[in-house]
N, C-alpha and C positions, 0 to 999 in steps of 0.2 A: 155276817159280821168283819166291818172294814180293820184294816190293818195299817197302821202309820209307820212307815220308815224312814228314820230319820239318821241323814249320813255328815258326819262332820269332818273336814278338811284341814291338816294344818300345809299349807304351802310353802315348797320351799321359798327362801329369802332370795335368792338369785332367779329366780323364775320370772322369765317375759312377761311383762303387764298382759299385752295382745296375745301371748298364749293361755295365760289364764281367762282372760274374759274369751277366750274361741272355748274352752272347754265347759266353762259355767254354761253357754249359750249350746253346749251340745246337750250338757247333762238335761238340761229342760226341754230341750229339742224330744227326749226319750219318749216323753208325754206320746208324742206323735207317731215317733220310731220303732217302738216298741208294739208289736204285732200277739195277738190271741194265739197259743198255737192251733185253734180248732176254727175259729171265728174269721182269724186274718182281720181282726180288726183292733185299734187302741184300748187297749186293757187300761191303761193308769188313769185315775179317777182326776188327779191333781198332782202338778211338781210344783214346789216355788222355793227359792233360795238369794243367796246373794252373799255378799261380805259382810265379815262381821263388824258390827258398831256399838259396842256395848259398850258402857261407862263403868262397868262394875270391876272391870280388870280381872275377869276368872277363867279368860280363856285359854290357858296354858297351853298358849300356841297354837290353839285353832283360830282358823281365818274366814272361813268360811262355810256356809251350812243350807242344807239339804232338806225339805220335808215331801216325803213321796207318799201319796196315799191310793190304796189298794182297795179293792171291793172284797176281798178276801184273802186268806191265809194261802191258798194255793195258787192265786194268779201272783201274791208276794215272791214266793218260794219259785214259781215258774221264771220271774224276773231275775231273781238273786243265783239262779244256779244253769239256767238253761237258755235265756232269751239271748239270741244273738246280737241284736243291738246293743244288749245293756253290756255283755262281757265283751264286744268292741270297744264301749266306752271305757270300761276298765282298764281296757290292755291302754288307751291313748292316752289315756292321765298318769302312767308311771313316772313319767320323768317330771313331772309337777309337784307330786304329792310327795312331802316327807311323812305325815302318817294320817291315816285316817279311824274315825270312830263310828259306828254305826249301832243302834240302839230303835229295835222296833217294838213297837204297842199296840194293843187292844185298847181302848178306850173304856175306862172304868175296870178294868181285871188287873187288880192287885195282887 
C-alpha cells in the first residue's frame, strides 16, 4: 500500500532566492540519496514539487509544495525518523523555512 507524503513550506520573505533554489534541488535529490537500510538502494518511488503558482489565493503563506511517494508505511516511517539524508536535509533548511505543513495519506483511505 503506497503512501503519499505531502510537504508544504512557507519560505521566509528575506530568504535568498539562490538558497531557496538550492534547497528545492536538494529536496528533489532525496529520491536518489535516500537509501533503504537493508538493500542500500533508493526507495522513494517519486518526488515532485515547486513554487506555488495557484491563482486561488488560498495559500495562507505557503510558498512551495512537494509530493513524495513511498511504497509502504514502513518506508515512509524510516524516511521521516531515521534516514540520514532526509534528516540532514531537514537540518539544512531551518534558516529558510518560516512554517512547514506535512500531510500523509493512503489513496482511497478516508
